[in-house]
N, C-alpha and C positions, 0 to 999 in steps of 0.2 A: 417350607419356610414361611411365615406368617405372611398375611398381606398387609400391605400399608393402608392405612384409612385416607379416603379423599378430603376428610376437613384438614386444613392445614395447620388450624389452632388446636387440634385435637391430639392428646398424647397416647390415647387409649391404644393399647395393643404393641406399642413403641419399645415396652419394657422388655418384651421377650426378643427383641431385635439387638444384635451385637452392634456396640457404638462405633467398631471399625467397618462395618459392612459397606464395602465400596459400592455395591450394586444398588443401594438406596441413594437417589440423588433428587435434586429437584426436575421436575418435570421438564422445563424449558432446556435445561442443560442435558438430559437424557436426548431429547429430539435434536440437539445440536450433535451431539455425540454421534447420533445416527446417520449424520450427515442429510437431514431434513432441510435445514438452512441455518443463517447464523443464529446467535441465540436472542437477536433482538427481532428478528422475524420470526421465530419459534413463540415468542412471547405474545406476538399479535395472533397467530393462529389459535393460540389459546385462547385468547380474548374474544376472538371471533367465534369461538365454537365449535371449532373444527378439530378438536382433540378429544378423544375418548380413552377412560381408564377402565377396563374389565367392563366395557359396554356403557359406561356413564359418562355422559358430556361434563366435561372440565372448564371451566372459564375463568377460574381464580389463579393468580401466580403465586408461587412460592409451595404448591403442592409437592411433595416428595411422594418417590414411586419408585418399586423395585423393578427394575428393568428385565430382571432375570425372571422374576414369579408373576408379573403381572402383564396383560394384555394391554399394550399402548397403541392406540390407532390413530391415525392421520387422513381425515377424509373417508373414512371408514376401511382405510387398507393399514395392516399391521407393520408397523416398522422394521426394519432388518437393519442391522448392524453391518456397515462395510469395512472393508479395510481402508486406512486413512490413506488418501492420495494429495497431492501437492503438485501443481505445475505453474511456471512462469508463461504467459501468453503476451504477445504483443498486438494490444488490439488496435484495429485499423479504424480509419472514420467510416462511419456508417453503419457499425456493428453495435448492437445495443447491450447493456450489462443485465437486464431483467431475463429471466427464466422463463416469463411468460408475457409475451407482447400481443396486444391485441390487433396491431397494425401487421403483424407478420414478417417484421423487419428481422434480418439476419442478427444472431444472437452470438454473443460470447463462447457459449457452451456448445455451440454449433461448430465452433474451430476444432474441438476434440472427439475425436471418435467415440460412439454411443456407448461402446463396450466397456466406459471407464465409470458407468454407472451415474448416479446421480452427485453434481457439481455444482457449485455456484460462486461467483466471484468476490474477493474481499476488498470491500471499496468500489466506487464507482467512476467509471467516465463517460462523460454525455456523448451523445451519438456523433457530435463533430470533433471529439476528441480522440486522440491516439495514445499508445504506449503502454507502459507494464502495468498488469494486471496479475494477482495471485488468485489461481481457482482450485478450489479444493473440496472437501466434502468434510473438514473439520470444524465444525461449528464453534468448538471453545477457542481454537486459534484465531478463528475470522473476528470472533468476537473481541479479543484482547488486541487484534490490530487495528479493527476498525473504529471502535468506542473513542470517543474523544479524549475521555478521561485517561488513556492510557498514553497520548499524547506522543504517537508514531509519526514520523517525518514523513512526509511526501515530497519529492523533487521534480518540479515541471520547468521544461525550457518552452518559452511563450515568444511569438511574435506577435508584438502589438503596433498598432497606428500610431504616429507621433514619436516625439521624443519627451518622455518623463524627465521631471526634475528632479533633483535630491530633494525637495520639498514635497513631491508625490511618493517618492518611495518612504519616508518619514510617515505620513498620513497612511500608508498602508502597513507599515509595522505597527503604528499605534492602534490602528482598528476602525471599521465603521459600522455603523448601526444598521441594520436591516430588520426585517419583520421576524425572523427568527432569531434575533439577538445580534451580539457585536462579532463580525468576523474580523480577522487579523491575520497576518501573515508573519511567520515567523522570523524570515528574514526575504529582501529581494534586492537584486542587485542586476545592473547593467551588464551585459556580456560585450554586445556592440552594436552600433548603428549604423543601419544602411540606407541612404536616402529618406523616404519618407517612414520608414519604419525601425524599431528596434527591437534587438532579442534580449530578452530579461530571464534570468531566473529565479525561480519562487519555490520558498519553502514553506509549506503548510504542515499543521501537526491536527487538523479536523477535515473531514471529508463533507461540508454542506454542500448542498445542491448548486452546482455551477457557480461555485465560489468564486473561484479566479477571475471567471468572465464577468461578473457581477461589480466585482470590487474595482477592477480595471475599468470599468464602463462608468463607475461612479466617479472616477477621478478624471475622465475623458479621453480614456485610451480604448479603444476595441481592440478583441483579442482577434487576431487573424488567424491565428495557429497555436495548438496546445497539445504538448506531448510531456507525459509523465515519463522519466527516466529512472527514478528511483523509488523504493517504497521500503521505509526501515532499512536493513541491512542488503535487502536485493535490490539488483542493480539490472537494465534493461540489457546492456552490452550489444552485441553484435544480433540479435535475433531478428529475423526479418518480420515485417508486417504480416499478420495473419497466422505468425508461426506459434508453436509452444513448444515446451520443452519440460520433462519432470526434474524437479528437485532433487538433486542429491541427497543422501542421508545427512551428509555434513551440513548442507544447506539448510535442511528441515530442523536440525539440532540449534543452529545458529538462529533461526528464526525464532524459535520457540524459547530460546533462553532470552533473545532482545526482547519477546513479548510480555516476558514474566518480570522482566529487570525494572529497576526504578529507574523512571524517565531521566530524573534528575543527573544521574550516573552514565547515560549512554553517552557514545561519542556523537556529537553533531555534525550534520553537513555544514554548519554556519561555519563551524571553526576550521573547516578542510578546504581545499581547492577543488572544486566539483566543474571545470570545465568539462572535463571528459573522467568521470569517476573510473570508467573501466581500461583506461589506458595506461599499459604498463610502460615503465620507464625502461629505456634500452642504454646498454653501456655507449656513454658517450653524449647522450642527447639530453639536452637542457642545461649542459655545463655550460658557463659564462666562455665565451671566445677571447683569447688573447691575442691582441693585434703582433704580427711579427716585428721584431725590431728591425729598425729601418737602417737599411743599407748604406751603407758609405760607399760614395762613388769611387769608381776604381782608380781614379787618380790621385785620391786621398788616402789611398789605404796602402799598407807597408807591403812588401815582397814576401814571399814565402818564408824568409829567414827574419822577417821581422824589422827589417832596414827600409828608411824612408826613400823613396824615389829621387832620383835627381833632377832638379829643376833646371 
């Protein structure tokens, strides 16, 4: 099979390749498919000069390579294609999402046995946050779920200091300006108030750095506890902290269908009750109670034959 030239603007040599050759793909997509990292991080690897193709360092994006015929290396090590794996993890507080932490803190990938190979988390939760994370080696899916343009909804439960007003919630929905741009919440609502703190539910469609905490701090409410309960169609359920479970084939199929669908046509958490998205309705539960008919005093009731008692 002919080699694909490294010059992304050159068509030389491409005339001999079949147009439907599935092995010829953009370099960052090949890296992501091999489970190196998400596509965004793979693009950074290329820019940083960490990737070589047939021994030649590549720093430009958009280059197409033949993963079956060309030798692609990252940091001098040839990439190997792994079986796609998908896990749901309940990240506890004190664990970081980064695969390389200079401070030596416990990592999310340390919660899974090492024989699963190279994995990374989709989206991030800061060290002091907990809850649902999807961990995989499928870089293409990770890109579709994490990139802001795909509008994947994330649901959070937060305990915040103080009692926010309806006007505060309106400001958060409209958005606030930060250095990185405008942050906004798809929806936010009060669940309950207890003493000097309030439990709220937040829906986001972007994963900016410490977005929820920074937005609440801007409007005068410190986040005391933050927990992600849902990511797209995936729900945390009863999974214990620091525990993980593999996604079933049907769950992976639903997740991929969700990621590839039009964001405007997806069912939104905003239009559904999300107090406990995993609770199954039991027979007889949640139905309105009817007060029993008021009993008539025995002195005013008729006998079994329907006759009125004598006075």
